[in-house]
N, CA, C and O atoms as a GROMACS GRO file, in nm:
protein
  500
    1MET      N    1  -0.005  -1.250   0.931
    1MET     CA    2   0.129  -1.213   0.969
    1MET      C    3   0.170  -1.291   1.094
    1MET      O    4   0.277  -1.352   1.098
    2PHE      N    5   0.085  -1.290   1.196
    2PHE     CA    6   0.117  -1.362   1.320
    2PHE      C    7   0.125  -1.512   1.296
    2PHE      O    8   0.208  -1.581   1.355
    3VAL      N    9   0.038  -1.562   1.209
    3VAL     CA   10   0.037  -1.704   1.178
    3VAL      C   11   0.168  -1.741   1.111
    3VAL      O   12   0.227  -1.845   1.143
    4LEU      N   13   0.216  -1.657   1.018
    4LEU     CA   14   0.343  -1.684   0.950
    4LEU      C   15   0.460  -1.681   1.047
    4LEU      O   16   0.551  -1.763   1.038
    5GLU      N   17   0.457  -1.588   1.140
    5GLU     CA   18   0.564  -1.580   1.241
    5GLU      C   19   0.566  -1.706   1.327
    5GLU      O   20   0.672  -1.760   1.355
    6GLN      N   21   0.450  -1.751   1.367
    6GLN     CA   22   0.442  -1.872   1.450
    6GLN      C   23   0.490  -1.993   1.372
    6GLN      O   24   0.553  -2.082   1.428
    7GLU      N   25   0.460  -1.998   1.244
    7GLU     CA   26   0.506  -2.108   1.160
    7GLU      C   27   0.660  -2.105   1.150
    7GLU      O   28   0.724  -2.210   1.150
    8GLU      N   29   0.715  -1.985   1.142
    8GLU     CA   30   0.861  -1.970   1.139
    8GLU      C   31   0.923  -2.020   1.270
    8GLU      O   32   1.028  -2.085   1.268
    9TYR      N   33   0.859  -1.989   1.381
    9TYR     CA   34   0.907  -2.039   1.512
    9TYR      C   35   0.911  -2.191   1.512
    9TYR      O   36   1.007  -2.252   1.557
   10ARG      N   37   0.803  -2.252   1.459
   10ARG     CA   38   0.796  -2.398   1.454
   10ARG      C   39   0.909  -2.456   1.370
   10ARG      O   40   0.974  -2.552   1.410
   11LYS      N   41   0.934  -2.395   1.252
   11LYS     CA   42   1.040  -2.442   1.162
   11LYS      C   43   1.177  -2.432   1.227
   11LYS      O   44   1.264  -2.517   1.205
   12GLU      N   45   1.197  -2.327   1.307
   12GLU     CA   46   1.326  -2.306   1.372
   12GLU      C   47   1.340  -2.381   1.503
   12GLU      O   48   1.443  -2.372   1.570
   13GLY      N   49   1.236  -2.454   1.541
   13GLY     CA   50   1.242  -2.533   1.662
   13GLY      C   51   1.232  -2.453   1.791
   13GLY      O   52   1.273  -2.500   1.897
   14ILE      N   53   1.178  -2.334   1.783
   14ILE     CA   54   1.161  -2.250   1.901
   14ILE      C   55   1.042  -2.301   1.981
   14ILE      O   56   0.935  -2.327   1.926
   15ASP      N   57   1.063  -2.315   2.111
   15ASP     CA   58   0.956  -2.362   2.199
   15ASP      C   59   0.851  -2.251   2.208
   15ASP      O   60   0.878  -2.144   2.261
   16TRP      N   61   0.733  -2.278   2.156
   16TRP     CA   62   0.631  -2.174   2.144
   16TRP      C   63   0.494  -2.238   2.152
   16TRP      O   64   0.469  -2.340   2.087
   17LYS      N   65   0.406  -2.180   2.230
   17LYS     CA   66   0.268  -2.227   2.236
   17LYS      C   67   0.192  -2.158   2.122
   17LYS      O   68   0.175  -2.036   2.123
   18PHE      N   69   0.146  -2.237   2.026
   18PHE     CA   70   0.076  -2.182   1.910
   18PHE      C   71  -0.053  -2.113   1.954
   18PHE      O   72  -0.132  -2.169   2.031
   19ILE      N   73  -0.073  -1.993   1.905
   19ILE     CA   74  -0.194  -1.917   1.937
   19ILE      C   75  -0.281  -1.913   1.813
   19ILE      O   76  -0.237  -1.870   1.707
   20ASP      N   77  -0.403  -1.958   1.825
   20ASP     CA   78  -0.498  -1.953   1.713
   20ASP      C   79  -0.572  -1.820   1.718
   20ASP      O   80  -0.659  -1.800   1.803
   21PHE      N   81  -0.536  -1.730   1.626
   21PHE     CA   82  -0.600  -1.599   1.622
   21PHE      C   83  -0.738  -1.606   1.556
   21PHE      O   84  -0.815  -1.510   1.563
   22GLY      N   85  -0.767  -1.718   1.494
   22GLY     CA   86  -0.897  -1.732   1.429
   22GLY      C   87  -0.910  -1.650   1.302
   22GLY      O   88  -1.020  -1.633   1.249
   23LEU      N   89  -0.799  -1.598   1.256
   23LEU     CA   90  -0.803  -1.513   1.137
   23LEU      C   91  -0.694  -1.552   1.041
   23LEU      O   92  -0.582  -1.584   1.082
   24ASP      N   93  -0.725  -1.550   0.914
   24ASP     CA   94  -0.622  -1.564   0.813
   24ASP      C   95  -0.604  -1.426   0.752
   24ASP      O   96  -0.689  -1.380   0.676
   25LEU      N   97  -0.495  -1.362   0.784
   25LEU     CA   98  -0.471  -1.225   0.739
   25LEU      C   99  -0.414  -1.218   0.598
   25LEU      O  100  -0.406  -1.110   0.540
   26GLN      N  101  -0.375  -1.332   0.543
   26GLN     CA  102  -0.306  -1.332   0.414
   26GLN      C  103  -0.388  -1.269   0.300
   26GLN      O  104  -0.331  -1.194   0.221
   27PRO      N  105  -0.518  -1.294   0.289
   27PRO     CA  106  -0.593  -1.229   0.180
   27PRO      C  107  -0.588  -1.076   0.187
   27PRO      O  108  -0.582  -1.009   0.083
   28CYS      N  109  -0.591  -1.021   0.306
   28CYS     CA  110  -0.583  -0.875   0.322
   28CYS      C  111  -0.443  -0.825   0.287
   28CYS      O  112  -0.428  -0.723   0.220
   29ILE      N  113  -0.341  -0.898   0.333
   29ILE     CA  114  -0.203  -0.861   0.302
   29ILE      C  115  -0.181  -0.866   0.152
   29ILE      O  116  -0.119  -0.776   0.095
   30ASP      N  117  -0.230  -0.971   0.086
   30ASP     CA  118  -0.216  -0.983  -0.058
   30ASP      C  119  -0.285  -0.868  -0.131
   30ASP      O  120  -0.232  -0.815  -0.228
   31LEU      N  121  -0.402  -0.829  -0.084
   31LEU     CA  122  -0.475  -0.719  -0.145
   31LEU      C  123  -0.392  -0.591  -0.143
   31LEU      O  124  -0.394  -0.513  -0.238
   32LEU      N  125  -0.319  -0.570  -0.036
   32LEU     CA  126  -0.237  -0.450  -0.023
   32LEU      C  127  -0.103  -0.461  -0.093
   32LEU      O  128  -0.059  -0.366  -0.157
   33GLU      N  129  -0.035  -0.576  -0.081
   33GLU     CA  130   0.106  -0.584  -0.117
   33GLU      C  131   0.142  -0.665  -0.241
   33GLU      O  132   0.254  -0.652  -0.290
   34LYS      N  133   0.054  -0.745  -0.292
   34LYS     CA  134   0.088  -0.827  -0.408
   34LYS      C  135   0.125  -0.739  -0.528
   34LYS      O  136   0.097  -0.619  -0.526
   35PRO      N  137   0.188  -0.797  -0.630
   35PRO     CA  138   0.229  -0.716  -0.746
   35PRO      C  139   0.117  -0.630  -0.807
   35PRO      O  140   0.145  -0.521  -0.857
   36MET      N  141  -0.006  -0.675  -0.805
   36MET     CA  142  -0.116  -0.591  -0.854
   36MET      C  143  -0.202  -0.542  -0.739
   36MET      O  144  -0.320  -0.513  -0.757
   37GLY      N  145  -0.143  -0.534  -0.620
   37GLY     CA  146  -0.213  -0.488  -0.502
   37GLY      C  147  -0.234  -0.337  -0.501
   37GLY      O  148  -0.193  -0.267  -0.594
   38ILE      N  149  -0.297  -0.290  -0.398
   38ILE     CA  150  -0.331  -0.148  -0.388
   38ILE      C  151  -0.206  -0.061  -0.392
   38ILE      O  152  -0.204   0.041  -0.462
   39PHE      N  153  -0.102  -0.099  -0.318
   39PHE     CA  154   0.021  -0.018  -0.317
   39PHE      C  155   0.085  -0.014  -0.455
   39PHE      O  156   0.126   0.093  -0.501
   40ALA      N  157   0.095  -0.129  -0.521
   40ALA     CA  158   0.159  -0.136  -0.653
   40ALA      C  159   0.080  -0.056  -0.757
   40ALA      O  160   0.140   0.013  -0.840
   41LEU      N  161  -0.052  -0.065  -0.753
   41LEU     CA  162  -0.133   0.010  -0.849
   41LEU      C  163  -0.120   0.161  -0.826
   41LEU      O  164  -0.120   0.239  -0.922
   42CYS      N  165  -0.109   0.202  -0.703
   42CYS     CA  166  -0.090   0.343  -0.672
   42CYS      C  167   0.046   0.390  -0.726
   42CYS      O  168   0.056   0.497  -0.786
   43ASP      N  169   0.150   0.310  -0.704
   43ASP     CA  170   0.283   0.344  -0.757
   43ASP      C  171   0.280   0.351  -0.909
   43ASP      O  172   0.335   0.444  -0.968
   44GLU      N  173   0.216   0.253  -0.972
   44GLU     CA  174   0.209   0.248  -1.119
   44GLU      C  175   0.137   0.370  -1.175
   44GLU      O  176   0.180   0.428  -1.275
   45GLU      N  177   0.030   0.408  -1.111
   45GLU     CA  178  -0.051   0.520  -1.161
   45GLU      C  179   0.028   0.651  -1.158
   45GLU      O  180   0.003   0.741  -1.238
   46CYS      N  181   0.122   0.661  -1.066
   46CYS     CA  182   0.204   0.783  -1.056
   46CYS      C  183   0.294   0.804  -1.179
   46CYS      O  184   0.340   0.915  -1.203
   47TRP      N  185   0.318   0.699  -1.255
   47TRP     CA  186   0.404   0.709  -1.373
   47TRP      C  187   0.333   0.775  -1.492
   47TRP      O  188   0.399   0.820  -1.586
   48PHE      N  189   0.201   0.781  -1.488
   48PHE     CA  190   0.126   0.833  -1.602
   48PHE      C  191   0.094   0.981  -1.582
   48PHE      O  192   0.031   1.017  -1.482
   49PRO      N  193   0.137   1.067  -1.675
   49PRO     CA  194   0.118   1.211  -1.657
   49PRO      C  195  -0.028   1.254  -1.644
   49PRO      O  196  -0.058   1.350  -1.573
   50LYS      N  197  -0.118   1.185  -1.710
   50LYS     CA  198  -0.259   1.225  -1.706
   50LYS      C  199  -0.339   1.149  -1.599
   50LYS      O  200  -0.461   1.158  -1.593
   51ALA      N  201  -0.268   1.076  -1.516
   51ALA     CA  202  -0.336   0.999  -1.411
   51ALA      C  203  -0.399   1.093  -1.310
   51ALA      O  204  -0.352   1.205  -1.288
   52SER      N  205  -0.504   1.044  -1.249
   52SER     CA  206  -0.574   1.122  -1.146
   52SER      C  207  -0.616   1.028  -1.035
   52SER      O  208  -0.608   0.906  -1.049
   53ASP      N  209  -0.659   1.085  -0.926
   53ASP     CA  210  -0.710   1.001  -0.817
   53ASP      C  211  -0.829   0.919  -0.866
   53ASP      O  212  -0.848   0.805  -0.824
   54LYS      N  213  -0.909   0.978  -0.954
   54LYS     CA  214  -1.025   0.907  -1.009
   54LYS      C  215  -0.980   0.786  -1.092
   54LYS      O  216  -1.039   0.679  -1.083
   55SER      N  217  -0.875   0.804  -1.173
   55SER     CA  218  -0.828   0.690  -1.254
   55SER      C  219  -0.768   0.581  -1.165
   55SER      O  220  -0.776   0.462  -1.198
   56LEU      N  221  -0.708   0.620  -1.053
   56LEU     CA  222  -0.658   0.522  -0.958
   56LEU      C  223  -0.773   0.441  -0.901
   56LEU      O  224  -0.766   0.318  -0.894
   57VAL      N  225  -0.879   0.508  -0.859
   57VAL     CA  226  -0.995   0.437  -0.804
   57VAL      C  227  -1.052   0.341  -0.908
   57VAL      O  228  -1.088   0.228  -0.875
   58GLU      N  229  -1.061   0.385  -1.033
   58GLU     CA  230  -1.114   0.299  -1.138
   58GLU      C  231  -1.028   0.174  -1.155
   58GLU      O  232  -1.082   0.064  -1.172
   59LYS      N  233  -0.896   0.189  -1.150
   59LYS     CA  234  -0.808   0.072  -1.161
   59LYS      C  235  -0.824  -0.021  -1.041
   59LYS      O  236  -0.828  -0.143  -1.057
   60LEU      N  237  -0.833   0.037  -0.923
   60LEU     CA  238  -0.849  -0.045  -0.803
   60LEU      C  239  -0.978  -0.125  -0.809
   60LEU      O  240  -0.980  -0.244  -0.778
   61VAL      N  241  -1.086  -0.060  -0.849
   61VAL     CA  242  -1.216  -0.128  -0.858
   61VAL      C  243  -1.211  -0.237  -0.965
   61VAL      O  244  -1.260  -0.347  -0.944
   62LYS      N  245  -1.151  -0.205  -1.079
   62LYS     CA  246  -1.143  -0.303  -1.187
   62LYS      C  247  -1.062  -0.426  -1.144
   62LYS      O  248  -1.100  -0.540  -1.173
   63GLU      N  249  -0.952  -0.403  -1.077
   63GLU     CA  250  -0.861  -0.511  -1.038
   63GLU      C  251  -0.912  -0.591  -0.918
   63GLU      O  252  -0.890  -0.712  -0.911
   64HIS      N  253  -0.978  -0.526  -0.822
   64HIS     CA  254  -1.005  -0.591  -0.694
   64HIS      C  255  -1.152  -0.608  -0.658
   64HIS      O  256  -1.182  -0.660  -0.550
   65SER      N  257  -1.243  -0.569  -0.743
   65SER     CA  258  -1.385  -0.570  -0.706
   65SER      C  259  -1.438  -0.709  -0.668
   65SER      O  260  -1.536  -0.719  -0.595
   66LYS      N  261  -1.374  -0.814  -0.714
   66LYS     CA  262  -1.420  -0.949  -0.683
   66LYS      C  263  -1.345  -1.011  -0.564
   66LYS      O  264  -1.374  -1.124  -0.525
   67LYS      N  265  -1.251  -0.939  -0.508
   67LYS     CA  266  -1.174  -0.991  -0.395
   67LYS      C  267  -1.258  -0.981  -0.267
   67LYS      O  268  -1.332  -0.885  -0.247
   68GLU      N  269  -1.244  -1.082  -0.182
   68GLU     CA  270  -1.326  -1.088  -0.061
   68GLU      C  271  -1.297  -0.976   0.038
   68GLU      O  272  -1.386  -0.938   0.114
   69LYS      N  273  -1.177  -0.922   0.040
   69LYS     CA  274  -1.139  -0.819   0.137
   69LYS      C  275  -1.155  -0.678   0.082
   69LYS      O  276  -1.122  -0.581   0.151
   70PHE      N  277  -1.204  -0.664  -0.040
   70PHE     CA  278  -1.222  -0.534  -0.104
   70PHE      C  279  -1.370  -0.510  -0.126
   70PHE      O  280  -1.441  -0.597  -0.177
   71GLN      N  281  -1.418  -0.394  -0.086
   71GLN     CA  282  -1.559  -0.361  -0.107
   71GLN      C  283  -1.572  -0.220  -0.163
   71GLN      O  284  -1.489  -0.132  -0.139
   72ILE      N  285  -1.678  -0.202  -0.239
   72ILE     CA  286  -1.714  -0.069  -0.288
   72ILE      C  287  -1.831  -0.024  -0.202
   72ILE      O  288  -1.936  -0.088  -0.202
   73PRO      N  289  -1.814   0.085  -0.129
   73PRO     CA  290  -1.924   0.130  -0.041
   73PRO      C  291  -2.051   0.158  -0.121
   73PRO      O  292  -2.046   0.204  -0.235
   74GLU      N  293  -2.164   0.130  -0.060
   74GLU     CA  294  -2.291   0.153  -0.127
   74GLU      C  295  -2.312   0.300  -0.159
   74GLU      O  296  -2.357   0.336  -0.267
   75PHE      N  297  -2.278   0.384  -0.064
   75PHE     CA  298  -2.289   0.528  -0.085
   75PHE      C  299  -2.148   0.584  -0.092
   75PHE      O  300  -2.080   0.598   0.010
   76ARG      N  301  -2.103   0.616  -0.213
   76ARG     CA  302  -1.964   0.655  -0.235
   76ARG      C  303  -1.944   0.805  -0.218
   76ARG      O  304  -1.868   0.865  -0.293
   77SER      N  305  -2.010   0.866  -0.122
   77SER     CA  306  -1.997   1.010  -0.104
   77SER      C  307  -1.856   1.049  -0.065
   77SER      O  308  -1.798   1.140  -0.125
   78LYS      N  309  -1.799   0.983   0.035
   78LYS     CA  310  -1.664   1.016   0.077
   78LYS      C  311  -1.567   0.901   0.053
   78LYS      O  312  -1.454   0.923   0.010
   79ALA      N  313  -1.610   0.780   0.079
   79ALA     CA  314  -1.522   0.664   0.063
   79ALA      C  315  -1.528   0.613  -0.081
   79ALA      O  316  -1.635   0.602  -0.140
   80HIS      N  317  -1.411   0.582  -0.135
   80HIS     CA  318  -1.403   0.528  -0.270
   80HIS      C  319  -1.402   0.375  -0.269
   80HIS      O  320  -1.451   0.310  -0.361
   81PHE      N  321  -1.344   0.318  -0.163
   81PHE     CA  322  -1.345   0.174  -0.147
   81PHE      C  323  -1.323   0.142   0.000
   81PHE      O  324  -1.288   0.228   0.080
   82SER      N  325  -1.344   0.016   0.034
   82SER     CA  326  -1.323  -0.030   0.171
   82SER      C  327  -1.239  -0.156   0.168
   82SER      O  328  -1.245  -0.236   0.075
   83VAL      N  329  -1.159  -0.173   0.273
   83VAL     CA  330  -1.081  -0.295   0.292
   83VAL      C  331  -1.129  -0.358   0.422
   83VAL      O  332  -1.144  -0.290   0.524
   84ILE      N  333  -1.154  -0.488   0.415
   84ILE     CA  334  -1.197  -0.560   0.533
   84ILE      C  335  -1.071  -0.609   0.606
   84ILE      O  336  -1.014  -0.712   0.571
   85HIS      N  337  -1.030  -0.533   0.706
   85HIS     CA  338  -0.913  -0.567   0.787
   85HIS      C  339  -0.954  -0.664   0.897
   85HIS      O  340  -1.072  -0.696   0.911
   86TYR      N  341  -0.858  -0.710   0.974
   86TYR     CA  342  -0.888  -0.806   1.081
   86TYR      C  343  -0.985  -0.751   1.185
   86TYR      O  344  -1.061  -0.826   1.246
   87ALA      N  345  -0.982  -0.619   1.205
   87ALA     CA  346  -1.069  -0.559   1.307
   87ALA      C  347  -1.200  -0.508   1.250
   87ALA      O  348  -1.284  -0.458   1.325
   88GLY      N  349  -1.219  -0.518   1.120
   88GLY     CA  350  -1.342  -0.472   1.060
   88GLY      C  351  -1.317  -0.394   0.932
   88GLY      O  352  -1.205  -0.388   0.881
   89ARG      N  353  -1.422  -0.336   0.882
   89ARG     CA  354  -1.418  -0.263   0.756
   89ARG      C  355  -1.361  -0.123   0.778
   89ARG      O  356  -1.398  -0.052   0.872
   90VAL      N  357  -1.269  -0.084   0.689
   90VAL     CA  358  -1.211   0.050   0.694
   90VAL      C  359  -1.234   0.114   0.557
   90VAL      O  360  -1.194   0.059   0.455
   91ASP      N  361  -1.297   0.231   0.557
   91ASP     CA  362  -1.325   0.304   0.433
   91ASP      C  363  -1.206   0.393   0.397
   91ASP      O  364  -1.140   0.451   0.484
   92TYR      N  365  -1.179   0.402   0.267
   92TYR     CA  366  -1.069   0.483   0.217
   92TYR      C  367  -1.118   0.581   0.112
   92TYR      O  368  -1.199   0.546   0.027
   93ASN      N  369  -1.069   0.702   0.120
   93ASN     CA  370  -1.095   0.806   0.022
   93ASN      C  371  -0.962   0.836  -0.046
   93ASN      O  372  -0.863   0.865   0.022
   94CYS      N  373  -0.957   0.829  -0.178
   94CYS     CA  374  -0.832   0.842  -0.251
   94CYS      C  375  -0.796   0.985  -0.290
   94CYS      O  376  -0.698   1.006  -0.362
   95ASP      N  377  -0.872   1.082  -0.246
   95ASP     CA  378  -0.840   1.221  -0.280
   95ASP      C  379  -0.699   1.256  -0.232
   95ASP      O  380  -0.669   1.248  -0.113
   96GLY      N  381  -0.613   1.295  -0.325
   96GLY     CA  382  -0.478   1.336  -0.293
   96GLY      C  383  -0.376   1.223  -0.284
   96GLY      O  384  -0.259   1.248  -0.254
   97TRP      N  385  -0.419   1.100  -0.309
   97TRP     CA  386  -0.327   0.987  -0.294
   97TRP      C  387  -0.210   0.994  -0.392
   97TRP      O  388  -0.096   0.971  -0.352
   98LEU      N  389  -0.236   1.026  -0.518
   98LEU     CA  390  -0.127   1.026  -0.615
   98LEU      C  391  -0.023   1.132  -0.582
   98LEU      O  392   0.097   1.107  -0.590
   99LEU      N  393  -0.068   1.249  -0.545
   99LEU     CA  394   0.024   1.356  -0.509
   99LEU      C  395   0.108   1.315  -0.388
   99LEU      O  396   0.229   1.334  -0.387
  100LYS      N  397   0.045   1.258  -0.288
  100LYS     CA  398   0.118   1.214  -0.169
  100LYS      C  399   0.214   1.100  -0.202
  100LYS      O  400   0.324   1.093  -0.147
  101ASN      N  401   0.173   1.012  -0.291
  101ASN     CA  402   0.255   0.897  -0.325
  101ASN      C  403   0.378   0.936  -0.407
  101ASN      O  404   0.478   0.865  -0.404
  102GLN      N  405   0.371   1.046  -0.480
  102GLN     CA  406   0.486   1.090  -0.560
  102GLN      C  407   0.600   1.134  -0.470
  102GLN      O  408   0.716   1.128  -0.509
  103ASP      N  409   0.568   1.179  -0.350
  103ASP     CA  410   0.666   1.212  -0.248
  103ASP      C  411   0.782   1.295  -0.303
  103ASP      O  412   0.897   1.252  -0.299
  104PRO      N  413   0.751   1.414  -0.354
  104PRO     CA  414   0.860   1.497  -0.407
  104PRO      C  415   0.957   1.536  -0.297
  104PRO      O  416   0.919   1.554  -0.181
  105LEU      N  417   1.083   1.547  -0.334
  105LEU     CA  418   1.185   1.584  -0.236
  105LEU      C  419   1.170   1.728  -0.194
  105LEU      O  420   1.134   1.815  -0.273
  106ASN      N  421   1.198   1.751  -0.072
  106ASN     CA  422   1.200   1.886  -0.018
  106ASN      C  423   1.310   1.966  -0.088
  106ASN      O  424   1.418   1.913  -0.112
  107ASP      N  425   1.283   2.093  -0.122
  107ASP     CA  426   1.381   2.177  -0.191
  107ASP      C  427   1.511   2.188  -0.112
  107ASP      O  428   1.618   2.197  -0.172
  108ASN      N  429   1.502   2.189   0.019
  108ASN     CA  430   1.623   2.198   0.102
  108ASN      C  431   1.712   2.075   0.084
  108ASN      O  432   1.835   2.087   0.081
  109VAL      N  433   1.651   1.959   0.074
  109VAL     CA  434   1.728   1.835   0.055
  109VAL      C  435   1.798   1.839  -0.080
  109VAL      O  436   1.916   1.805  -0.090
  110THR      N  437   1.726   1.881  -0.183
  110THR     CA  438   1.784   1.889  -0.317
  110THR      C  439   1.901   1.987  -0.319
  110THR      O  440   2.007   1.956  -0.374
  111SER      N  441   1.883   2.104  -0.261
  111SER     CA  442   1.991   2.205  -0.256
  111SER      C  443   2.111   2.153  -0.179
  111SER      O  444   2.225   2.174  -0.219
  112LEU      N  445   2.086   2.086  -0.070
  112LEU     CA  446   2.193   2.031   0.012
  112LEU      C  447   2.275   1.931  -0.069
  112LEU      O  448   2.398   1.935  -0.067
  113MET      N  449   2.207   1.842  -0.139
  113MET     CA  450   2.277   1.740  -0.217
  113MET      C  451   2.354   1.802  -0.334
  113MET      O  452   2.466   1.761  -0.363
  114GLN      N  453   2.294   1.900  -0.401
  114GLN     CA  454   2.361   1.966  -0.513
  114GLN      C  455   2.487   2.038  -0.466
  114GLN      O  456   2.585   2.046  -0.540
  115GLY      N  457   2.485   2.092  -0.345
  115GLY     CA  458   2.599   2.167  -0.292
  115GLY      C  459   2.698   2.082  -0.216
  115GLY      O  460   2.789   2.136  -0.153
  116SER      N  461   2.684   1.951  -0.222
  116SER     CA  462   2.774   1.863  -0.149
  116SER      C  463   2.917   1.877  -0.199
  116SER      O  464   2.941   1.896  -0.319
  117SER      N  465   3.013   1.868  -0.107
  117SER     CA  466   3.155   1.873  -0.146
  117SER      C  467   3.200   1.740  -0.206
  117SER      O  468   3.306   1.732  -0.268
  118ASP      N  469   3.120   1.637  -0.187
  118ASP     CA  470   3.149   1.507  -0.248
  118ASP      C  471   3.102   1.512  -0.393
  118ASP      O  472   2.983   1.526  -0.419
  119THR      N  473   3.195   1.502  -0.487
  119THR     CA  474   3.161   1.517  -0.630
  119THR      C  475   3.063   1.409  -0.677
  119THR      O  476   2.981   1.433  -0.764
  120PHE      N  477   3.074   1.290  -0.618
  120PHE     CA  478   2.981   1.184  -0.657
  120PHE      C  479   2.838   1.224  -0.620
  120PHE      O  480   2.747   1.215  -0.702
  121ILE      N  481   2.819   1.269  -0.496
  121ILE     CA  482   2.685   1.307  -0.448
  121ILE      C  483   2.632   1.426  -0.528
  121ILE      O  484   2.519   1.422  -0.576
  122SER      N  485   2.712   1.531  -0.543
  122SER     CA  486   2.664   1.649  -0.616
  122SER      C  487   2.636   1.615  -0.762
  122SER      O  488   2.548   1.675  -0.824
  123GLY      N  489   2.710   1.520  -0.818
  123GLY     CA  490   2.689   1.479  -0.956
  123GLY      C  491   2.558   1.406  -0.978
  123GLY      O  492   2.505   1.404  -1.089
  124LEU      N  493   2.506   1.346  -0.873
  124LEU     CA  494   2.378   1.277  -0.884
  124LEU      C  495   2.262   1.374  -0.898
  124LEU      O  496   2.157   1.339  -0.951
  125TRP      N  497   2.282   1.498  -0.851
  125TRP     CA  498   2.174   1.595  -0.845
  125TRP      C  499   2.192   1.702  -0.949
  125TRP      O  500   2.110   1.792  -0.959
   0.00000   0.00000   0.00000
């Protein structure tokens, strides 16, 4: 990310002393954000009624097990997978991820929108 920002400064002609962070963060960013990245697979899994946190972990392992920034912990007692971030390895446990990712609307928000005096807004709900 910082490397890309510095490259943008160079392209725009901004006077900037290039800092070598000694890290290429792009593989980690790609692991998280690419179309088949961790975030996208989590979103996709939410569309399937029979999906579970376990099926999400299985998809993540199947898709990313050969990636350099993705690891499967040797002892999977609590962590389902690990991501090698710039500062080191971070273990992740996927329990509850699908429920959290579905992000259901608060009942108060829904009621507020349904009761809106704006017919367009209330019609959406």
